[in-house]
C-alpha positions as CSV (number, residue, x, y, z in Angstrom):
1,M,-6.0,-2.6,3.4
2,N,-2.5,-2.0,1.3
3,V,-2.1,-4.5,-1.6
4,F,1.2,-5.3,-3.4
5,R,2.3,-7.1,-6.2
6,I,5.5,-9.9,-5.9
7,G,8.3,-8.3,-7.2
8,Q,7.2,-4.9,-6.6
9,Q,8.6,-2.1,-4.6
10,A,6.2,-1.0,-2.1
11,V,6.0,1.9,-0.4
12,F,4.5,3.1,3.0
13,R,3.8,7.3,3.5
14,I,3.4,6.8,7.6
15,S,2.2,9.7,9.7
16,L,4.0,10.8,12.6
17,K,1.9,12.4,15.1
18,D,2.4,13.1,19.3
19,D,0.4,12.3,21.4
20,V,-2.2,15.0,21.0
21,G,-2.3,14.5,17.5
22,R,0.8,17.5,16.5
23,P,2.3,16.4,12.9
24,L,6.4,15.2,14.0
25,V,9.1,15.7,11.9
26,Y,11.2,12.7,11.9
27,R,14.9,13.0,13.6
28,S,17.6,10.6,12.1
29,Y,19.0,9.7,15.5
30,W,15.8,8.4,16.4
31,N,16.1,4.5,17.3
32,L,13.2,3.4,15.3
33,V,12.8,-0.1,14.2
34,V,11.1,-1.5,11.2
35,Y,10.1,-4.9,10.0
36,V,7.8,-6.8,7.9
37,M,6.2,-10.3,9.4
38,D,3.8,-12.7,8.9
39,F,1.0,-13.3,11.2
40,R,2.7,-16.5,12.6
41,G,5.5,-13.8,13.5
42,K,8.7,-14.7,11.7
43,R,10.2,-12.1,10.0
44,K,9.8,-11.3,5.8
45,M,11.6,-9.1,3.6
46,R,14.2,-6.1,4.6
47,P,11.8,-2.7,4.5
48,S,13.9,0.3,4.9
49,L,13.4,3.6,6.2
50,L,13.2,6.7,4.0
51,D,13.2,10.2,5.3
52,L,10.1,12.0,2.9
53,G,11.6,15.1,3.9
54,Q,7.6,16.1,5.0
55,N,6.8,17.4,8.3
56,G,5.2,14.3,9.9
57,Y,5.6,11.3,7.5
58,I,8.2,8.7,7.0
59,G,8.3,6.5,4.4
60,V,9.0,2.4,4.7
61,S,10.0,0.8,1.1
62,F,10.5,-2.8,0.6
63,N,10.5,-5.6,-2.5
64,A,7.5,-7.3,-1.8
65,S,8.8,-10.8,-2.7
66,V,7.1,-12.8,-0.8
67,I,3.4,-14.2,-1.2
68,G,0.8,-13.9,1.5
69,N,-0.5,-11.6,4.3
70,F,1.9,-9.2,7.0
71,W,2.7,-6.7,9.4
72,L,4.8,-3.8,9.0
73,R,5.8,-3.2,12.0
74,V,7.4,0.6,13.3
75,G,8.4,1.5,16.7
76,D,11.2,1.3,19.2
77,E,12.7,-1.9,21.1
78,Y,9.7,-1.3,23.4
79,S,7.0,0.4,21.7
80,Q,4.8,0.6,18.1
81,I,4.1,4.3,17.0
82,K,0.5,4.6,16.7
83,N,-1.7,2.8,14.2
84,S,1.3,0.4,13.8
85,P,1.5,-2.7,12.7
86,F,0.2,-2.1,9.5
87,V,-1.4,-4.8,7.2
88,F,-0.8,-6.0,3.7
89,S,-1.0,-7.7,1.4
90,V,1.4,-9.3,-1.5
91,L,-0.3,-10.8,-4.3
92,P,1.1,-13.0,-7.5
93,G,2.0,-10.7,-10.4
């Protein structure tokens, strides 16, 4: 599990692959939706999607501003990318 400290700028580097495991190149016109939720389903923290300029990878960045355990969901309106949601914790400083 990923662990961050409160106040830290958190960055996830996420692999994008097609159905047979080949790397995908992120396109800015994709309608990817990213958000952080607590385990009760309430949205927390505002993540930003980053184009890392690397084939097959995107980044998601946010300020770890709330202590607890969370999910980072990446997908579109209807489905999630492979391995999403990603579980992480934010600990006291």
